[in-house]
C-alpha positions as CSV (number, residue, x, y, z in Angstrom):
1,X,-20.8,4.4,-15.1
2,X,-17.3,5.4,-16.2
3,X,-14.6,2.9,-17.4
4,X,-11.8,5.0,-15.9
5,X,-11.6,3.1,-12.6
6,X,-13.3,5.7,-10.5
7,X,-15.7,3.3,-8.7
8,X,-15.2,-0.1,-7.1
9,X,-17.7,-1.8,-9.5
10,X,-15.7,-0.6,-12.5
11,X,-13.4,-2.5,-14.8
12,X,-11.5,-5.5,-13.5
13,X,-8.1,-4.1,-14.6
14,X,-7.3,-1.5,-12.0
15,X,-5.4,1.5,-13.0
16,X,-4.6,3.7,-10.0
17,X,-6.0,7.1,-10.9
18,X,-8.3,9.5,-9.0
19,X,-8.7,12.7,-10.9
20,X,-11.4,14.2,-8.7
21,X,-13.9,13.4,-6.1
22,X,-17.1,12.5,-8.0
23,X,-19.5,14.7,-6.0
24,X,-22.4,16.4,-7.6
25,X,-25.0,18.9,-6.4
26,X,-27.9,16.6,-5.8
27,X,-29.7,19.2,-3.7
28,X,-31.5,21.2,-6.4
29,X,-34.4,22.4,-4.2
30,X,-34.6,26.0,-3.1
31,X,-34.4,27.0,0.5
32,X,-37.5,26.1,2.5
33,X,-39.1,24.0,-0.3
34,X,-37.6,20.6,0.3
35,X,-39.0,18.0,2.7
36,X,-37.0,16.2,5.3
37,X,-37.2,13.1,3.2
38,X,-35.5,14.9,0.3
39,X,-32.8,16.3,2.6
40,X,-32.1,12.8,4.0
41,X,-32.1,11.3,0.5
42,X,-29.7,14.0,-0.8
43,X,-27.4,13.6,2.2
44,X,-27.4,9.8,1.7
45,X,-26.5,10.2,-2.0
46,X,-23.7,12.6,-1.2
47,X,-22.3,10.4,1.6
48,X,-22.3,7.4,-0.7
49,X,-20.4,9.2,-3.4
50,X,-18.0,10.6,-0.9
51,X,-17.4,7.1,0.6
52,X,-16.7,5.6,-2.9
53,X,-14.3,8.5,-3.6
54,X,-12.4,7.8,-0.3
55,X,-12.2,4.1,-1.2
56,X,-10.8,4.9,-4.6
57,X,-8.2,7.3,-3.1
58,X,-7.1,4.5,-0.6
59,X,-6.8,2.0,-3.5
60,X,-4.7,4.4,-5.5
61,X,-2.3,5.2,-2.6
62,X,-2.0,1.6,-1.6
63,X,-1.2,0.4,-5.1
64,X,2.0,2.5,-5.1
65,X,3.0,1.4,-1.7
66,X,2.4,-2.3,-2.5
67,X,4.7,-1.9,-5.5
68,X,7.5,-0.6,-3.2
69,X,6.9,-3.6,-0.9
70,X,7.1,-6.1,-3.7
71,X,10.4,-4.6,-4.9
72,X,11.8,-4.8,-1.4
73,X,10.6,-8.4,-1.0
74,X,12.0,-9.3,-4.3
75,X,15.4,-8.0,-3.4
76,X,15.3,-10.1,-0.2
77,X,14.5,-13.1,-2.4
78,X,17.4,-12.4,-4.7
79,X,19.8,-12.1,-1.8
80,X,18.7,-15.5,-0.6
81,X,19.0,-17.2,-3.9
82,X,22.5,-15.8,-4.5
83,X,23.6,-16.7,-1.0
84,X,22.4,-20.3,-1.4
85,X,22.6,-21.5,-5.0
86,X,25.3,-19.5,-6.8
87,X,27.7,-20.2,-4.0
88,X,27.9,-23.9,-4.8
89,X,29.3,-23.4,-8.3
90,X,30.7,-19.9,-8.9
91,X,32.3,-19.4,-5.6
92,X,33.9,-22.9,-5.6
93,X,35.4,-21.9,-8.9
94,X,36.7,-18.6,-7.5
95,X,38.2,-20.3,-4.4
96,X,40.0,-22.9,-6.6
97,X,41.3,-20.1,-8.8
98,X,42.6,-18.2,-5.8
99,X,44.3,-21.3,-4.4
100,X,46.8,-21.1,-7.3
101,X,48.2,-18.0,-5.6
102,X,47.3,-18.5,-1.9
103,X,46.9,-21.3,0.5
104,X,43.7,-23.3,-0.2
105,X,42.2,-22.5,3.2
106,X,42.8,-18.7,2.7
107,X,41.2,-18.7,-0.8
108,X,38.1,-20.4,0.5
109,X,37.9,-18.0,3.5
110,X,38.1,-15.0,1.1
111,X,35.4,-16.3,-1.1
112,X,33.2,-17.0,1.9
113,X,33.6,-13.5,3.2
114,X,32.7,-12.1,-0.3
115,X,29.6,-14.2,-0.3
116,X,28.5,-12.9,3.1
117,X,29.2,-9.3,2.0
118,X,27.1,-9.6,-1.2
119,X,24.2,-11.1,0.7
120,X,24.4,-8.4,3.4
121,X,24.4,-5.6,0.7
122,X,21.4,-7.0,-1.1
123,X,19.5,-7.5,2.2
124,X,20.4,-3.9,3.1
125,X,19.0,-2.5,-0.2
126,X,15.9,-4.6,0.3
127,X,15.4,-3.3,3.9
128,X,15.7,0.3,2.6
129,X,13.0,-0.3,0.0
130,X,10.7,-1.8,2.6
131,X,11.3,1.1,5.1
132,X,10.1,3.5,2.4
133,X,6.6,2.1,2.5
134,X,4.3,4.7,4.1
135,X,0.7,4.9,5.2
136,X,-1.9,6.3,2.8
137,X,-1.6,9.8,4.3
138,X,-4.0,11.6,1.9
139,X,-6.8,9.1,2.7
140,X,-6.1,9.3,6.5
141,X,-6.3,13.1,6.3
142,X,-9.4,13.1,4.2
143,X,-11.2,10.6,6.5
144,X,-10.2,12.7,9.5
145,X,-11.8,15.7,7.9
146,X,-15.0,13.7,7.5
147,X,-15.4,13.6,11.2
148,X,-16.2,17.3,11.1
149,X,-18.8,16.8,8.4
150,X,-21.5,15.5,10.8
151,X,-20.8,16.7,14.4
152,X,-21.2,14.0,17.0
153,X,-21.8,11.2,14.5
154,X,-18.5,9.5,15.0
155,X,-18.8,9.2,18.8
156,X,-22.5,8.1,18.6
157,X,-21.5,5.2,16.2
158,X,-18.6,4.2,18.4
159,X,-20.8,4.1,21.5
160,X,-23.4,2.1,19.6
161,X,-20.8,-0.4,18.5
162,X,-19.4,-0.7,22.0
163,X,-22.9,-1.4,23.5
164,X,-23.2,-4.6,21.5
165,X,-26.1,-6.3,19.8
166,X,-28.2,-7.1,22.9
167,X,-27.3,-4.4,25.4
């Protein structure tokens, strides 16, 4: 077993990295010499390795997307904190400072509009980060290609699942 994070039962600290699909040539028999049991065993081993590789690919892609989502969510949080807590102290100070040159009501109105503008800008930047989150396209493409590996298997499994346990 490798310590490089290639399998799900690997190390606890996950480092997103998939350097290759860990398939090996398990079918070492010559044509016409293998039994059906050997063929089934080889196919099972290869499908298991392929499934593990697809799972690792999905984990790798989703780790990057989760980071983008966390940054966007953090920016939303920062916008809320600034809009609620900082306004009580700093913006009161700014309004009182402006009231030395303007009417008091006008200085408080200006500070209020600046607060709303700052919160709106931070929310906009957070929304842009969240919008950049995408689906794990490489995994979706790879799993779609797996349907062609065993013809008819996907539809047979779907029909069996739809029949239910006691049908």
